[in-house]
N, C-alpha and C positions, 0 to 999 in steps of 0.2 A: 503495499501501498504505501503510497509515495504522497508526502507530503507538497509536494507542491514545488513552485518556482519564485524566486526572486529575484528583478530583475540587476544585471550588473552592467553598467558602459554597454557595449553592444552589441551585447550577447545574454543574455539569464546562468542561473547559474543555480542548477537542481547540489539544496546543500544539506538537506537528510526524507534517504528514505527507508521505509520501517519495511524488512521481506517478511510476507507471511509465504513457507513452506515447511519441509519434515524440521530442517534447523532456524527456527527465528531468528535474526538480528540483524543489530541496528548500523547502519553503517551512516560517512559522513564524505561527502563526492562533492567537488567544487569543480564545474568548467574556467578554460581559460576566456579571457575577456580581449578585449584587441588591443582598449587601452585600460590606466592605472585608476579609473574613476569613480571605481566599489571601493572604499577605504573602511567600511565597514565591515566586523568581526566574522567569523562564522556561527559566532554562538548569539550574539544579533543580529544575522538574519534570519536563525533559524528561533527567533522572539518572535521577529516583529509579521515571519510568513503567518506562525501561531496565531499571531492574535489579527487576523489579516480573513483565515480560517474561523477559527472562533466569530469576529463582526458576521459573517454572511452568513453561519447559521442559526438564524430566531428563535429554534428551538431546540432541546436536550432532549435527554431519554436515558434514566439512572435505571436502572435495574428493573425495564419495562415502564417504568412510573416518566411518563411525559415533563420537561423542566420550561419554564417564559424564561430563565438565566438562567449563563453559563455555570457550574458547579463551580464552586466558590469557597475554595477553603479553608476551616476558622484555626483561629490560636496558632499551638506549629505543629501540624498536621499539613499529609501534605496526598498529593492524585499524582503516581506515577503510572506509566501510559508504557502498562508490560509483553520487556520482549524476552516469551521463551528462551533462554539460553541456552543456544546450542555450548554440545563440549568446547567447545573452543570461538570467539568471538574473528571478527574480520582483521583485530588490532591486534589478536594477541593473547590477549588472556581467557587466561585454563580457569573454566569450576572444576576442580577438584570430585572425583564420585567419591572419593572417602573422610573430605570434611563432613564434619560434625554437620552444619546448619549450610548447607547446599546456598549459595547467594541468589538473585535474581537485579536483574535488571533492566535501565527506563529512561523515561522520557518523563520532568516533573510535565505537568500539566496545571498543577497550584499547588499555590505557593501560600499557607495559610501569615496573616500577621505579626504571627511571635505570639510568646508563650511572657508569664510572669511568674519569680520565684513568690516567695511565702513574702519575705520582706516589704513585696511591694519590686524591686528593680526587674527592672526588663532582661527576660531571653532573645537576642535576638532571630529571627531567621540569614541564612546563611544559603537559602534555596532559591532560588526563582523560576522561570515557569523556562521552559529549556535545557536545563540544566541534562546532565546527563551523570547516575548519578544506581549505587551496585546497594545494595540490604540484606541483609536474612530473611532467611526464607520465614521462618518464625514469626507471626508477629502479623494486625496486620489485618483489612476489610478487603475481600480480593472484591467488585463490582463489576460488571462490564457498561460500558458507559459508550451512552454514541457507538453502541456494535464491537466496540474493542473490550481485554481486559483491561482494569487498570485494578490499581492500585493504593488503600487509603494507609498512610504507615503516617510516624511524627515524627522530624527532624533529629531524634536520636535513634532510634532505626535504621536510618543513616550512617550508610560506614563511609562514602568515601564518594568523589565527582570526580569526573575525568575535566579537564582543562577541551573547551573543543567540540568536544561532545569524544575523544578520544581515546581508543580503547590500549593507551598503552601504561606501562608505572612512568614512565617519565610525563605521562598527563595525569595518576591519578592525584588527587589533594584528602587524603584525610582531612572529616570531619573536627573539630573543639581538641577532643583528649583524641581521639582517634590514635596508636603510630601504624606503618608500614613496616616491617620486617622483612629483611631478606634470609632464611633460615637454612642452619646452620647444618648438613647434608646425616641424619644418624650411625652410629657406630656399623657398622658391618662385617668387623669380626670381632669375637669377646677378644682381651689381655691373653688369657688361652691361647690364641689362634685358631678357635674353632670360627667356620664361617656362618654366621645366620641365615634364614632366611628370610627375602621378601617382609614377613608379615612379624619374624622375627623382634628386626629392626626396631628397635627405641626412635621414639617418635622423639626428636633433638626438640629443646628448651629454648633455645636461644637460636642467635644471630645479630643480623648487620643492623643498626634500622639505616629505611632507606627511606622512607616520607616520612614530616608531623603536622598535625592539625596545630594549630592553636592554642591548645591546652584549654586545661580543666576550667572555664568558666564560671570566675567568685560570683561573688553573691554584689559583693561591691561594684561588678561590670569591668574589673580583668582578667587576664589570665597565668594563672597559677605559671610562675618560672622550669621550664622543662629541666631537669635534673643527668638529661643528654643531649646530645645531640644527630645525625646524619655523620653513618660514619662508626659514631659508638657503635660494640659486640654491647648486649644485654641481653638477661638471664627470662626467662618469663611465664609463668603458671603451665603445668600442663596443660590442664584442661581448656587453657584462656582462647579467646581467639578462634579468626574463623581466615580455611587455607583457601590463598589462591595461588593461582603462575602462571606467569608467560613470559612464552617461547619456552617452557620445557622446565624453568626456573621458579619454585616454586615459597612462596610470601606468605605474612601472614599478619594479619590483619587485628590489634589489641590493641586495649584500654590501654593509656596509661597507668592506672595502679596495675597494672596487669602483669607491670615488668616490678622483674623482684629483686635487681645489683646489677649494673655495671660492670662489665670483665675485662 
């Protein structure tokens, strides 16, 4: 299903397309223009087109119920248009079958204005319409909106977003207190030289910090300083986080509180 085109110079650019087939994917493509008059970023183009599509529809349907206005998320809720993940996305993101929590991904259709701490401090929304996000499988409410599968999750359920819709480790931006870690390989031999089977290899609980969110948001509006930085090796809890892989390299997304020590 194509979201459509947007004008750019004397050519038109196809900037996002959701393919529905046996393996579903979201991909970002852009055709070349004759001149350089187009200065909008891919994300800006995508948001403009999404708004245009929304404006064209005067009637929307949610789970069979006709709506007179587009869906508008409240508080810290987010409506995401689902793309059923194949084993590997076009950008190299591989969703491991052995992960305890298989992630889902998709594009934000509506994001609420945010919520508040009990003390009254604002918890801002860092997600916007058009953002491409990855979130945990468990939690959220699946709905059918305008004939397409969507899910309603909270911002706290979202693990990360991808800059410019590019599914790659370099474009991954963890949210708030999330941390992306490149996992160490598990030991394949015992200290006595016994070679372990794949199922017997101990799951690694250490690795190198690859990307950091802004940190845990405190009630005074500031972020708790990180005790480590990108490039540091850290140890994390055995049952923490969500496993993902990029081009055969294993990573894990954990919260700052799951990290036990620096190594």
